[in-house]
RODO-2510 file (C-alpha; in nm, 4 decimals, decimal comma):
residues 385
     n   res          X          Y          Z
     1     m     4,3621    -1,2455     0,9149
     2     k     4,0251    -1,1075     1,0159
     3     t     3,7294    -1,3595     0,9999
     4     y     3,3647    -1,3033     0,9743
     5     p     3,0645    -1,4975     1,1047
     6     n     2,9234    -1,7595     0,8677
     7     s     2,5799    -1,6616     0,9716
     8     i     2,5678    -1,3340     0,7579
     9     t     2,3026    -1,3542     0,4928
    10     s     2,2503    -1,1123     0,1923
    11     k     1,9508    -0,8920     0,2106
    12     l     1,9454    -0,9119    -0,1783
    13     p     2,0558    -1,2698    -0,2474
    14     g     1,9507    -1,2714    -0,6027
    15     v     2,1246    -0,9389    -0,7034
    16     g     2,4666    -0,9143    -0,8558
    17     t     2,6345    -0,6488    -1,0677
    18     s     2,3725    -0,4469    -1,2689
    19     i     2,3170    -0,5374    -1,6329
    20     f     2,4298    -0,1764    -1,7133
    21     a     2,7724    -0,2110    -1,5712
    22     t     2,8025    -0,5679    -1,7136
    23     m     2,7250    -0,4591    -2,0663
    24     s     2,9357    -0,1418    -2,0415
    25     q     3,2367    -0,3338    -1,9223
    26     l     3,1785    -0,5966    -2,2075
    27     a     3,1591    -0,3091    -2,4546
    28     n     3,4923    -0,1762    -2,3291
    29     e     3,6559    -0,5188    -2,3250
    30     h     3,5595    -0,5887    -2,7019
    31     k     3,5886    -0,2246    -2,8134
    32     a     3,2267    -0,2191    -2,9197
    33     i     2,9896     0,0747    -2,9738
    34     n     2,8146     0,1242    -2,6461
    35     l     2,4464     0,1843    -2,6913
    36     s     2,3665    -0,0046    -2,3798
    37     q     2,4003     0,2199    -2,0720
    38     g     2,1828     0,5431    -2,0883
    39     f     2,4313     0,8206    -2,1104
    40     p     2,5215     1,0739    -2,3794
    41     d     2,8543     1,0672    -2,5603
    42     f     2,8385     1,4314    -2,6482
    43     e     2,9272     1,7518    -2,4521
    44     i     2,6965     1,9339    -2,2318
    45     s     2,6245     2,3117    -2,2356
    46     k     2,9582     2,5064    -2,2061
    47     e     2,7486     2,7782    -2,0524
    48     l     2,6321     2,5579    -1,7679
    49     i     2,9757     2,4286    -1,7050
    50     s     3,0939     2,7910    -1,6992
    51     m     2,8313     2,8623    -1,4505
    52     v     2,9481     2,5773    -1,2177
    53     n     3,3027     2,7015    -1,2435
    54     k     3,1928     3,0577    -1,1586
    55     y     3,0194     2,9522    -0,8420
    56     m     3,3142     2,7286    -0,7372
    57     k     3,5458     3,0307    -0,7739
    58     q     3,3084     3,2383    -0,5867
    59     g     3,3438     2,9993    -0,2816
    60     f     3,0061     2,8222    -0,2857
    61     n     3,1831     2,4977    -0,1958
    62     q     3,0496     2,4062     0,1426
    63     y     2,7157     2,2350     0,2493
    64     a     2,4018     2,3435     0,0952
    65     p     2,0765     2,3477     0,3069
    66     m     1,9382     2,0013     0,3575
    67     p     1,6416     2,0605     0,1204
    68     g     1,8495     2,2246    -0,1399
    69     l     1,9247     2,5914    -0,2316
    70     l     1,6176     2,7990    -0,1957
    71     s     1,6973     2,9710    -0,5359
    72     l     1,6930     2,6319    -0,7087
    73     r     1,3758     2,5245    -0,5331
    74     e     1,2172     2,8457    -0,6403
    75     a     1,3089     2,7943    -0,9995
    76     i     1,1678     2,4400    -0,9898
    77     a     0,8424     2,5656    -0,8454
    78     e     0,8179     2,8243    -1,1329
    79     k     0,9016     2,5690    -1,4033
    80     t     0,6411     2,3153    -1,2530
    81     f     0,3761     2,5821    -1,2532
    82     n     0,4538     2,6919    -1,6103
    83     l     0,4527     2,3462    -1,7362
    84     y     0,1657     2,1750    -1,5357
    85     s    -0,0313     2,4694    -1,3703
    86     a     0,0579     2,3153    -1,0357
    87     q     0,1799     2,5155    -0,7356
    88     y     0,4354     2,3718    -0,4917
    89     s     0,5933     2,5561    -0,2011
    90     p     0,9684     2,5970    -0,2545
    91     d     1,0156     2,5902     0,1179
    92     k     0,8107     2,2893     0,2185
    93     e     0,7306     2,0840    -0,0923
    94     i     1,0502     2,0520    -0,3037
    95     t     1,3762     1,8862    -0,2138
    96     i     1,7009     1,8594    -0,4147
    97     t     1,8491     1,4974    -0,4249
    98     a     2,1653     1,3290    -0,5457
    99     g     2,0048     1,2003    -0,8542
   100     a     1,6827     1,0423    -0,9199
   101     t     1,7749     0,6964    -0,8005
   102     q     1,8460     0,8371    -0,4577
   103     a     1,5155     1,0166    -0,4583
   104     i     1,3308     0,7004    -0,5533
   105     y     1,5146     0,4967    -0,2777
   106     t     1,4360     0,7802    -0,0150
   107     a     1,0706     0,7902    -0,1125
   108     i     1,0336     0,4127    -0,0813
   109     s     1,2262     0,3979     0,2421
   110     a     1,0261     0,6857     0,3927
   111     f     0,6881     0,5029     0,3430
   112     i     0,7233     0,1317     0,2879
   113     k     0,7692    -0,1035     0,5870
   114     e     0,7425    -0,4767     0,6413
   115     g     0,4125    -0,6348     0,4976
   116     d     0,3425    -0,3450     0,2710
   117     e     0,2735    -0,4294    -0,0958
   118     v     0,3931    -0,2003    -0,3887
   119     i     0,2567    -0,2405    -0,7396
   120     v     0,5203    -0,2177    -0,9956
   121     f     0,4851    -0,2232    -1,3894
   122     e     0,7260    -0,4391    -1,5687
   123     p     0,9557    -0,3962    -1,7540
   124     a     1,0680    -0,1683    -1,4796
   125     y     1,3838     0,0445    -1,3918
   126     d     1,5958    -0,1891    -1,1983
   127     s     1,6167     0,0058    -0,8686
   128     y     1,2531    -0,0130    -0,7725
   129     i     1,2058    -0,3697    -0,6566
   130     p     1,5400    -0,3936    -0,4670
   131     a     1,4547    -0,0786    -0,2783
   132     i     1,1122    -0,2252    -0,1956
   133     k     1,2667    -0,5441    -0,0671
   134     l     1,5356    -0,3704     0,1536
   135     n     1,2590    -0,1887     0,3286
   136     g     1,0675    -0,5126     0,3987
   137     g     0,8015    -0,4587     0,1449
   138     m     0,6592    -0,6912    -0,1391
   139     a     0,6541    -0,5845    -0,4941
   140     l     0,3571    -0,7045    -0,6894
   141     s     0,4335    -0,6832    -1,0728
   142     v     0,2024    -0,6145    -1,3515
   143     e     0,3422    -0,7511    -1,6712
   144     l     0,3423    -0,5238    -1,9776
   145     t     0,3977    -0,6887    -2,3197
   146     p     0,5135    -0,5503    -2,6513
   147     p     0,4641    -0,3896    -2,8777
   148     e     0,2478    -0,1362    -2,6918
   149     y     0,3263    -0,1980    -2,3291
   150     k    -0,0188    -0,0767    -2,2223
   151     i    -0,1378    -0,0905    -1,8678
   152     d    -0,4594    -0,2899    -1,7963
   153     w    -0,5950    -0,0810    -1,5174
   154     n    -0,8767    -0,3261    -1,4439
   155     k    -0,6053    -0,5795    -1,3516
   156     v    -0,4452    -0,3136    -1,1256
   157     k    -0,7721    -0,2451    -0,9671
   158     k    -0,8212    -0,6195    -0,8663
   159     m    -0,4736    -0,6322    -0,7201
   160     i    -0,5447    -0,3616    -0,4695
   161     n    -0,6141    -0,4663    -0,1008
   162     h    -0,5593    -0,3340     0,2470
   163     n    -0,1809    -0,3991     0,2281
   164     t    -0,1322    -0,1931    -0,0800
   165     r     0,0800     0,1059     0,0158
   166     m     0,2326     0,2396    -0,3143
   167     i     0,1929     0,2302    -0,6803
   168     i     0,5086     0,3175    -0,8847
   169     i     0,4606     0,4682    -1,2280
   170     n     0,7167     0,5728    -1,4870
   171     s     0,6507     0,8008    -1,7925
   172     p     0,8144     0,8472    -2,0270
   173     h     0,8953     0,4916    -1,9640
   174     n     1,2423     0,3283    -1,9216
   175     p     1,3128     0,0846    -2,0901
   176     t     1,0281     0,0889    -2,3520
   177     g     0,9989     0,4605    -2,4544
   178     t     0,6253     0,4445    -2,4127
   179     i     0,4221     0,7247    -2,2412
   180     l     0,1184     0,7397    -2,0214
   181     t    -0,1869     0,9184    -2,1645
   182     a    -0,4279     1,1421    -1,9947
   183     q    -0,6813     0,8517    -1,9863
   184     d    -0,4061     0,6470    -1,7951
   185     l    -0,3701     0,9137    -1,5338
   186     i    -0,7501     0,9513    -1,4945
   187     q    -0,7858     0,5710    -1,4428
   188     l    -0,5129     0,5885    -1,1806
   189     e    -0,6774     0,8769    -1,0064
   190     k    -1,0008     0,6789    -0,9873
   191     i    -0,8422     0,3683    -0,8564
   192     t    -0,6529     0,5579    -0,5737
   193     k    -0,9407     0,7841    -0,4809
   194     d    -1,0413     0,7308    -0,1012
   195     t    -0,7477     0,5158    -0,0370
   196     d    -0,4171     0,5595     0,1593
   197     i    -0,2157     0,4616    -0,1466
   198     i     0,0874     0,6680    -0,2359
   199     v     0,1837     0,7134    -0,5904
   200     l     0,5659     0,7445    -0,6713
   201     s     0,5837     0,8968    -1,0119
   202     d     0,9252     0,8587    -1,1908
   203     e     0,9228     1,1548    -1,4344
   204     v     1,2925     1,1801    -1,5077
   205     y     1,2459     1,1950    -1,8843
   206     e     0,9754     1,4585    -1,8657
   207     h     1,1413     1,6902    -2,1156
   208     i     1,2279     1,3985    -2,3568
   209     i     0,8962     1,3439    -2,5248
   210     f     0,8253     1,3243    -2,8942
   211     d     0,5707     1,3823    -3,1734
   212     n     0,4036     1,6760    -3,0283
   213     y     0,2788     1,4750    -2,7241
   214     d     0,2447     1,6630    -2,3909
   215     h     0,3973     1,4924    -2,0874
   216     q     0,1165     1,3841    -1,8561
   217     s     0,2728     1,4534    -1,5180
   218     v     0,0597     1,3584    -1,2049
   219     c     0,1020     1,7180    -1,1109
   220     r    -0,1676     1,7924    -1,3735
   221     y    -0,4206     1,5889    -1,1747
   222     p    -0,5102     1,7435    -0,8305
   223     g    -0,6487     1,4102    -0,7113
   224     l    -0,3243     1,2302    -0,7844
   225     a    -0,0948     1,5143    -0,6960
   226     e    -0,2290     1,5146    -0,3379
   227     r    -0,1017     1,1624    -0,2984
   228     s     0,2058     1,1615    -0,5139
   229     l     0,5914     1,2127    -0,4933
   230     v     0,7238     1,3159    -0,8177
   231     i     1,0781     1,2414    -0,9025
   232     c     1,2794     1,4458    -1,1772
   233     s     1,6356     1,4519    -1,3175
   234     f     1,8695     1,7287    -1,4122
   235     g     2,1066     1,4697    -1,5286
   236     k     1,8840     1,3524    -1,7942
   237     t     1,7646     1,6960    -1,9039
   238     f     2,1048     1,8676    -1,9258
   239     h     2,3047     1,5628    -2,0493
   240     a     2,4977     1,5457    -1,7288
   241     t     2,4189     1,2110    -1,5730
   242     g     2,7582     1,2118    -1,3878
   243     w     2,6483     1,4914    -1,1764
   244     k     2,3776     1,3019    -1,0006
   245     m     2,1367     1,5893    -0,9541
   246     g     1,7714     1,5470    -0,9337
   247     y     1,4731     1,6506    -0,7083
   248     c     1,1452     1,5446    -0,5606
   249     i     0,8247     1,7382    -0,5365
   250     a     0,5352     1,6387    -0,3190
   251     p     0,2626     1,7736    -0,0906
   252     e     0,3989     1,9060     0,2544
   253     n     0,2771     1,6015     0,4561
   254     l     0,4505     1,3521     0,2190
   255     m     0,7638     1,5826     0,1854
   256     m     0,8005     1,6079     0,5550
   257     e     0,8500     1,2166     0,5645
   258     f     1,0642     1,2263     0,2741
   259     r     1,3056     1,4782     0,4306
   260     k     1,3389     1,2735     0,7453
   261     v     1,4992     0,9967     0,5482
   262     h     1,6781     1,2232     0,2954
   263     q     1,8875     1,3837     0,5624
   264     f     2,0290     1,0622     0,6682
   265     i     2,1093     0,9352     0,3232
   266     v     2,2963     1,2326     0,1766
   267     f     2,1905     1,5354     0,3828
   268     a     2,2824     1,7819     0,1154
   269     c     2,3696     1,7821    -0,2479
   270     n     2,6483     1,9584    -0,4626
   271     t     2,6445     2,3271    -0,3858
   272     p     2,7997     2,4950    -0,6859
   273     i     2,5946     2,2738    -0,9306
   274     q     2,2822     2,3772    -0,7545
   275     h     2,3674     2,7530    -0,7801
   276     a     2,4515     2,6999    -1,1534
   277     i     2,1354     2,5063    -1,2417
   278     a     1,9183     2,7652    -1,0541
   279     e     2,0615     3,0284    -1,2793
   280     f     2,0468     2,8013    -1,6028
   281     l     1,6729     2,7378    -1,5448
   282     k     1,5956     3,1075    -1,5731
   283     n     1,6256     3,0638    -1,9528
   284     e     1,3319     2,8379    -2,0531
   285     a     1,4962     2,7574    -2,3857
   286     n     1,7571     2,5566    -2,1907
   287     y     1,4965     2,2733    -2,1206
   288     s     1,2025     2,3459    -2,3565
   289     n     1,3671     2,2191    -2,6677
   290     i     1,5244     1,9017    -2,5328
   291     g     1,2391     1,6912    -2,6805
   292     q     1,3005     1,8146    -3,0378
   293     f     1,6769     1,7695    -2,9785
   294     y     1,6312     1,3962    -2,9029
   295     q     1,3582     1,3475    -3,1507
   296     k     1,6012     1,4183    -3,4293
   297     k     1,8314     1,1556    -3,2891
   298     r     1,5582     0,9137    -3,2597
   299     d     1,4436     0,9658    -3,6164
   300     y     1,8022     0,9450    -3,7387
   301     f     1,8578     0,6160    -3,5748
   302     v     1,5145     0,4747    -3,6706
   303     n     1,5710     0,5807    -4,0322
   304     a     1,9236     0,4182    -4,0356
   305     v     1,7995     0,0809    -3,9178
   306     k     1,4561     0,0558    -4,1044
   307     n     1,6101    -0,1629    -4,3758
   308     s     1,7549    -0,4026    -4,1290
   309     k     1,6050    -0,7288    -4,0035
   310     f     1,5105    -0,5747    -3,6783
   311     k     1,1671    -0,4560    -3,5846
   312     v     1,1328    -0,0999    -3,4728
   313     l     0,8934    -0,0537    -3,1853
   314     t     0,7389     0,2883    -3,1133
   315     s     0,9466     0,5230    -2,8957
   316     s     0,7484     0,8237    -2,7774
   317     g     0,9830     0,9378    -2,5102
   318     t     1,3340     0,8906    -2,3312
   319     y     1,6369     0,8345    -2,5325
   320     f     1,5877     0,4729    -2,5829
   321     q     1,4770     0,2690    -2,8826
   322     l     1,3460    -0,0930    -2,8690
   323     l     1,4321    -0,3261    -3,1592
   324     g     1,2700    -0,6702    -3,1935
   325     y     1,4954    -0,9421    -3,3378
   326     n     1,2696    -1,2446    -3,3619
   327     k     1,3447    -1,2573    -3,7434
   328     i     1,7065    -1,2956    -3,6789
   329     t     1,7605    -1,5566    -3,4050
   330     e     1,5848    -1,7580    -3,1385
   331     e     1,8538    -1,6787    -2,8916
   332     s     1,7611    -1,5350    -2,5528
   333     e     1,7886    -1,1671    -2,5212
   334     i     2,0848    -1,1913    -2,2851
   335     d     2,2665    -1,4389    -2,5055
   336     f     2,2070    -1,2321    -2,8280
   337     a     2,3056    -0,9062    -2,6547
   338     i     2,6374    -1,0614    -2,5364
   339     r     2,6974    -1,2157    -2,8882
   340     m     2,6188    -0,8814    -3,0528
   341     t     2,8645    -0,7041    -2,8337
   342     k     3,1449    -0,9733    -2,8804
   343     e     3,0921    -1,0438    -3,2534
   344     y     2,9275    -0,7388    -3,4095
   345     k     3,0811    -0,4779    -3,1714
   346     v     2,7440    -0,3098    -3,0742
   347     a     2,6280    -0,3186    -2,7145
   348     s     2,2634    -0,3066    -2,6048
   349     i     2,0521    -0,4046    -2,3117
   350     p     1,8200    -0,7074    -2,2987
   351     v     1,4726    -0,5955    -2,1974
   352     s     1,4135    -0,9249    -2,0295
   353     v     1,6349    -0,8084    -1,7321
   354     f     1,3765    -0,5337    -1,6578
   355     y     1,1297    -0,8273    -1,5634
   356     h     1,1917    -0,9968    -1,2268
   357     k     1,1204    -1,3294    -1,3964
   358     n     1,3502    -1,2516    -1,6982
   359     i     1,0584    -1,2650    -1,9442
   360     d     1,2016    -1,2940    -2,2993
   361     h     1,0143    -1,1150    -2,5835
   362     k     1,3159    -1,1059    -2,8152
   363     v     1,3573    -0,7303    -2,7670
   364     l     1,6697    -0,5234    -2,7133
   365     r     1,7006    -0,1648    -2,5782
   366     f     1,9465     0,0761    -2,7588
   367     c     2,0453     0,4181    -2,6297
   368     f     2,0358     0,6988    -2,8994
   369     a     2,1715     0,9736    -2,6821
   370     k     2,4692     0,9617    -2,8998
   371     s     2,6413     1,1594    -3,1781
   372     e     2,5307     1,1063    -3,5297
   373     e     2,8603     0,9597    -3,6038
   374     t     2,8177     0,7058    -3,3332
   375     l     2,4639     0,6169    -3,4373
   376     e     2,5697     0,5917    -3,8046
   377     k     2,8344     0,3490    -3,7191
   378     a     2,6189     0,1372    -3,5030
   379     s     2,3328     0,1417    -3,7647
   380     e     2,5593     0,0172    -4,0427
   381     i     2,6442    -0,2747    -3,8315
   382     l     2,2816    -0,3544    -3,7240
   383     c     2,1883    -0,3580    -4,0920
   384     k     2,4266    -0,6279    -4,1757
   385     i     2,3129    -0,8672    -3,8985
***
């Protein structure tokens, strides 16, 4: 039998299986309605699937260029200009990635070294801090609190020092569904002016925004854009999370460093899907109405649970809805989420796990990227709790 030295230590000693996998497994075991992990339960565009199949049959099944297909990068550049009046070179400033999480890890790996500090706003998507730690950096967390989860930029300003290398922002925000305003971006632009700080802007839900709000991409702000890497997701936009397709846009000097790392993580991404998405993006309607589509689902879900004992927090984007439960029980978020899955057969995600200190505000996250039938069944249960 092969033996291993006892001196091996984990680089992530406090990290186990993600809460998303845990809750989905629990939902499967107890045959619960799964509103935990953020993926749709409805079909994606048949036209898009047909396009992928077409390009497979045409023989586009070998490696794509390392930065991604030029036709897709050109389509992204056009979309970005039309949305945000920002010009990016398809050749030197756009790279196709194997999903947004890979892009986030690549960006952090390209710029963070031992001793660097990264400011993160919590609750935060769970990949940020582990990626920072794996690269020798230190995450400094700014705690956001319900119900608004607003950023105190004066607090951020006081945290910045000569070790601050990066600030990570996320809007629309997972898990809270809040959005950054134009004033937020202006404040960030002022804070980072005349510094070497890089901004990593996670904008994977850019097309899923509600109530006639405009998405405030860093691309809109030249002073931010010149220091920012923007991460986007085709999986979120086209309901195809299993395809793991995303991209990064950034100025040439930042993208050059990004690609140095990218080539050794995945090198290239799925070729036929890139061809298909490049063609699919030619029709603006394929992404311009996504917000309206999900707003109907949000409104349906919120209306269905309005008479429950849960408190509905504002969701202005993403496909997540936070519900407070302090009128129901004093149980911790994790305990209540587990009990709800086992006893009531509805799975959710405790928001406390998005804080590195597991801060508990008695709030759960529910994914409404589901069919109306699924949302109706779940809501009926929630109203009886």
